[in-house]
C-alpha positions in Angstrom: 122.2 -70.6 -29.8 121.1 -74.1 -30.8 117.7 -75.1 -29.3 117.3 -71.6 -27.7 120.3 -72.1 -25.4 122.0 -68.9 -24.3 124.5 -67.6 -21.7 122.6 -66.6 -18.6 122.2 -62.9 -17.9 124.0 -61.8 -14.7 120.7 -61.5 -12.8 119.6 -65.0 -13.9 122.9 -66.3 -12.6 122.7 -64.9 -9.1 119.2 -66.4 -8.4 120.1 -69.9 -9.6 123.6 -70.1 -8.1 123.1 -68.4 -4.9 123.0 -70.2 -1.6 120.5 -67.5 -0.6 118.6 -64.8 -2.5 120.3 -62.2 -0.4 123.9 -61.4 0.1 125.2 -64.0 2.5 123.5 -66.9 4.4 120.1 -65.2 4.1 121.1 -61.9 5.4 122.3 -58.6 4.0 125.7 -57.6 5.4 126.8 -54.0 5.3 130.6 -53.4 5.6 131.5 -50.0 7.1 135.1 -50.3 6.1 137.7 -52.4 4.3 138.8 -53.7 7.7 135.2 -55.0 8.4 135.3 -56.8 5.0 138.7 -58.4 5.7 137.6 -59.5 9.2 134.4 -61.1 7.9 136.1 -63.1 5.1 139.5 -63.6 6.7 138.6 -64.9 10.2 135.0 -64.0 10.9 131.6 -65.4 10.0 132.3 -65.8 6.3 135.4 -67.9 6.9 133.6 -70.0 9.6 130.7 -70.8 7.4 132.9 -71.7 4.4 134.8 -74.2 6.6 131.6 -75.5 8.0 130.5 -76.4 4.4 133.8 -78.3 3.9 135.9 -75.7 2.1 139.5 -76.3 3.1 141.4 -73.9 0.8 141.6 -76.2 -2.3 144.1 -75.0 -4.9 142.6 -76.7 -8.0 139.1 -77.4 -9.3 137.2 -80.1 -7.5 135.1 -82.9 -9.1 131.4 -82.3 -9.4 129.6 -83.4 -6.2 132.6 -83.0 -4.0 130.4 -81.1 -1.5 127.2 -83.2 -1.4 125.7 -81.1 1.5 126.2 -77.8 -0.2 122.7 -77.4 -1.5 121.0 -74.1 -2.1 117.6 -73.2 -0.6 116.3 -73.8 -4.1 117.5 -77.5 -4.0 120.3 -77.0 -6.5 123.7 -78.8 -6.2 127.1 -78.0 -7.7 126.2 -74.5 -8.8 128.9 -72.5 -7.1 132.7 -72.8 -7.1 135.4 -74.2 -9.3 135.1 -71.6 -12.0 133.7 -68.1 -12.5 131.4 -68.2 -15.5 130.9 -66.0 -18.5 127.4 -64.4 -18.7 125.7 -62.6 -21.5 126.1 -59.1 -19.9 128.6 -56.6 -21.2 130.7 -55.3 -18.3 130.5 -51.8 -17.0 131.9 -51.2 -13.5 129.4 -48.3 -13.0 126.3 -50.0 -14.4 124.5 -50.8 -11.2 124.7 -47.2 -9.9 121.7 -46.4 -12.3 120.4 -49.9 -13.1 116.7 -50.8 -12.8 116.0 -52.6 -9.5 114.2 -55.5 -11.2 115.9 -57.7 -13.8 118.9 -55.5 -14.7 120.4 -56.9 -18.0 123.6 -55.0 -18.1 124.7 -52.4 -20.7 123.4 -52.7 -24.3 126.9 -52.9 -25.7 130.5 -52.7 -24.6 134.0 -53.9 -25.3 134.4 -56.4 -22.4 132.1 -59.2 -21.1 131.1 -59.9 -17.5 131.9 -63.0 -15.5 130.1 -64.0 -12.3 131.0 -66.0 -9.3 134.2 -67.0 -7.6 136.7 -69.5 -8.8 139.5 -71.6 -7.3 142.0 -68.8 -8.4 140.3 -66.1 -6.4 140.8 -65.0 -2.8 138.2 -66.0 -0.2 136.5 -62.6 -0.4 135.5 -63.4 -4.0 134.1 -66.8 -3.4 130.5 -65.7 -3.7 127.9 -65.7 -6.5 127.7 -61.9 -6.5 131.4 -61.5 -7.4 131.7 -59.7 -10.8 134.8 -59.7 -13.0 135.4 -59.1 -16.7 137.4 -60.2 -19.7 137.8 -59.5 -23.4 135.9 -61.9 -25.7 139.2 -63.5 -26.8 140.5 -64.1 -23.3 140.6 -67.6 -21.8 141.3 -67.3 -18.1 141.9 -70.7 -16.5 139.5 -69.9 -13.6 136.6 -69.2 -15.9 134.1 -71.5 -17.7 130.6 -71.2 -19.1 127.2 -72.8 -18.6 124.4 -72.9 -21.2 120.9 -72.0 -20.2 117.5 -72.2 -21.8 114.3 -70.3 -20.9 111.7 -72.6 -19.4 108.8 -70.8 -21.0 
């Protein structure tokens, strides 16, 4: 794009948006079953931490800086929530089964594009930076936006 701006790759996105570099609150959580997943997000630690950060089940987008204490370990504010965001990756639900462990960039081509992160339209279990979704390039979901990025080097 203009001035070298681009849509972030999915892997760029997780690092900059995440509240931690790992899965949840600086720890990797393994779910043994769907019931474990539901318990974590519905009434367990995930739900408790979300409420602690001030999330009260908003049903629309919130103004930027509505959660001034929700800063990532990298010092970034207002990087998560409100809208899922389009990224440069093509979407393939099976891509990560054989992807490189470092800097995966998604499939070389495809028919649908990837979106990352949760939005106000998604259930609590999807309100995380690692959430992946997809859409055709002519779709305009109301819970999805975009952010331009530029390489610093």
